[in-house]
N, C-alpha and C positions, 0 to 999 in steps of 0.2 A: 426690609421694613415695609410699611404701607399694608400691613395685614389687618388693619382695623379702619373701618370707615363708618360714617354716619350720614343719614339723609336729612337735610335741612331745607325746607321750602322747595322740595322736589329735586334738590341737587345732591349728588354724592360727593361728600367731602372727606378728606383724610382726617384722622384723629392724631394730631401732631405727626410724628413719623412712625407711629405704630410700634409693634414688637418684632423680634427677630425671627420668630418661627410660628408654628401652627397654633391657632386659638381654637379651643374646643368648647369653651363655656363663657357666656356673657350674662352678667346680672346687673341691672340698674337698681340702685337704692332709690325708691320712689320719692321719699320725702326730701332728700338732699340733692339728687341728681348725680351723685357719684356713681361711676360705672366700673365694675370689677370684671377682670378678664383672667381666665385660666387656660392653660394649654401646656405646651412643651417649648418654652423659650427662656432665654437667660438675659435678655436685654430689652428695655423699653425706651427707645429713643435716647440711648446713651446711659440710661440708668440701669445698673446691674440688679436683676431680680431673679427669683427662683420659681418660675412657671406660674406665678400668680402676681397680679398687680392691680392697681386702680388708677383711674384718671379723674381728677376733680375739675377739669377745665383749664388748669394751669400746670399741674405737676403730676408726674408718675410717682406712686408710692412703692418703696421697696418692701414694705410689709415685713420688716424684720428678717429679710433674707429669703422668705418664701419656704418652699419645700425642696428636698433633694435626696440623693442617695449618698452613702459613704464614699469618700475619696479612696482611690486605689493607689498603692505605692509600688507596684511591680515595675521591673526594669523595662518592660515592653512599652511603657508610657501609655498604657490603655486608659482612656478617659472614663470617669464614672458615668453610669447610665443617667440620662436626663430624666428628671422627674416629670410626671404628667399629671395635670389637674383636669379631670373630666367634668366635675360638678362643683358648683358654688351655691351656697345658701346663706342669705343675709338675715340677721336677727337683731331687732332693736334699732337704736339710733334715731336721729331726726332733730327737728327744731333748728335747722340751719340750711344754708344753700352752698353746695359744692365746696369750693376752696376756702370758704369761711368757716367750715366745720372744725370744731376742736376734736381731739381724740375721743373725748367723752360723748360727743354727738355722733360719732361714726358707728356703724353697726359692727357687731361681732360677725366674723366671717368663718363659715365652716367650708372646708374644701375636701373633696374626695377624688381619688385617682390612683396613681401608682407611685409610691415613694416610701421612704423609711425614716426620714428625718424632717424636722421643721425648725426654722430659726437658724441662727448662725452664731459662731463663737461660743462664748460661755453661756449663751441663752439657748443653745440648740437642745432640742428634746427628741427622744425617739417617738415616732408617730407612724404607725403602719397604715398607710393608704387612706387615712382620715385624720384631720387635725382642725383646731380652732385658733383663729387669730383674734385676740382681744386688744383693740387699739388703745384702750384706756388703761390697761395694766401697767404696772411699774411707773406710776405717775405720768402716764401719757406717752411713755416710750413704746409701749406695745409689747406683747409677748405671745408666743405660740404655746399651745398645750396639746397634749394627747387626750383622747377620750378614754381615759383609763384611771381607775382607782384601785391601787394595790392593797388597800386596807380591807380587813374583814367588814362585811361579809362578801364584798365584791371580788377581792383577790385577783384583780386583773393582772395578767402577766405577758400580754403581747401588744399593748399600747395601740389597740385598734382592731382591725380585722386582718386575717392572714390565712395561711395554709393550716391544716390540722395535724397535730402530732409532732414528730421529731424533725431534725434537720434533714432527714432523708427525703422529706416532702418539700424541701425549700425551693426546688425548681418549679413547683406548681405555680401557674400564673395566678396572680391575685390583683383584682382591680375593684375600685368603687366607681360606679357609673352614675349613680343618681342619689339625691338626698331630698327628703321632704320633712316638714316640721308640722306637728299638731299642737297648737297652742293650748288647748283645753287640758291636755295631759302632760304638757311640757316634754314631749317625746320627739326624738329625732329618728327618722326611719332611713335606713341605709340599704341600698341595693347595688349589686355588682356580681363579681365572680370571686367567691372566697369560701373557705371551709370552716372557719371558726371566728368568733367575735368575743373579745374581752379575755378569754382564757384559751390557751393553746389547744386544750382537749375538749373545748365546748363544741359540740356538733351543731353548728348553725351554718346552713348552706345558702349563701348569696342573698339572703334577706334577713335583716336584723333590726332591732330597735335599741336605742340608747336613751335612757332617762336622764335628762339634764338636772333632775331633782336628786335622784338617788345615786347617780353615776354608775348605773348597772346596765349591762347588756342582756338582751333576751331574744328568744325566737319569736316570730310573728305568726300567730294562728296555726302553730304546728309546722310551719315552713312550706317549702315548695320542693318538687321532685321532678326528675326527668334525666335524660342523658346530659351530663354536664349542665345543670340548671344555671341560668344566668338571668339577672334582672337588669334591664337597660333603662327602665323608666319608672319613676314613682310620681304620683300626682295626688294631691289633696285639694279639692276645690275650696275656695275661700268660704268659710262658714260651714263647710261640710264635715261629716263624721265618717267619710268613706275614703279609704286609701286604695287608689288604682295602682296595680302592679302589672308590669308588662315586660316581656323579654323572650326567653326561650325555655319553656318548661311544660310539662304535660300533666301535672297534678298539683293541687294545693291541699293544705291541711295535713301534710305528711312530708317526710324527707325520704331519700333513697334508702336510708338505714332502717326505716320503720317498716319492716317486713310484715308486720301483723296489722298494719293500718292500710285501708284501701284509699283513703283520702277522697278527693273529688277530681274527676277529670277536668282539665282546664287547658285550652288551646292557647297557651302563651300570653293570656291576659285574664285577670280576675280582679274582683273588688273585695277588700277586707273591711268589714264594719268595725270602726274603732269604738263603738258603743257596745255591740252585742258580741263581738269577737267571732263572728261567722263569716264564711266566704260566699260570694256570688260569682259563678263561673261564666256569666254572660252568654248563656246558651251554648256553652262549649268553646267559645272564643274563636280563634283562627288557627286551626291545627298546623297549617303548612306555612306559617310565617314566623320570622324572627322579628318581633316588634321592637322598634327602637325608640319611639316617643308616643306620648298620649296627651290629648287635650280634651277637656270636657266643657260643653256648652249646655247648661241646663240638664236635660236628660239624654243628650246626644254625646256619644263618645267617639272621638276621632283618633286615629292612630296612623303612624307611618311605619311600614314594614319592609323587611328584606324577604321576599318570597323565595320559596324553594326548600 
């Protein structure tokens, strides 16, 4: 325990007794003060959770069981893989303070990471590496849902993002590392390491967009390319129409399969205009870095990288 702390009046204080294992993501809901945590943990101070929870100052929220992998039933007693939440994005909610918030006043919670299921019991749904928690659903009981619409014209068949093709590629690592929301278009942007989004044979590598209006998945600006392209960080400045994309890739405006397209050379960071649909490669970026996070202050871009 004690994996979560806060600083109050210059002092480091524990948040209750914390959670049982690693925390990878923390998001505070600005209007209510509720804090959301994602990682690889199954307990929050005695409350059973599934790698995501929230603290309202008094209570830990089970959030409908969180996310998970299917249980195994083999004789060896092998335990299922522990789900991981790397990214949390909060949408909506407000008009209350922390533990006084009703389910209708709490935000919708999008989580990305590595998992296959969301929820528990009869309310469990398939959700590959990305899911949404709606605390107001089912008369305030809350429900998880996948970002998938199986009806025409979307015809989603993989409940999120995954490997591409048949089960022969099932061992391919798949992760969602970052989420960003653009209010003007009601679009959720998803970055990570994956080969398809929405449909198993949709060729979308590591950067995708999901419309919360039409429930459809799409490629972003022709995509990204490079040896095993990965997106670690997405950032949209408040009020901005620019999407900052960072990770490990060498070109934008194309994918590895686009042999007839040159794309634009990009050293692991680039900016996609959400109005014009064009890319800015920031003077070639930083070719020798694996960029893990991005922050923007006015016209200055800051980034943290793993060099080499």
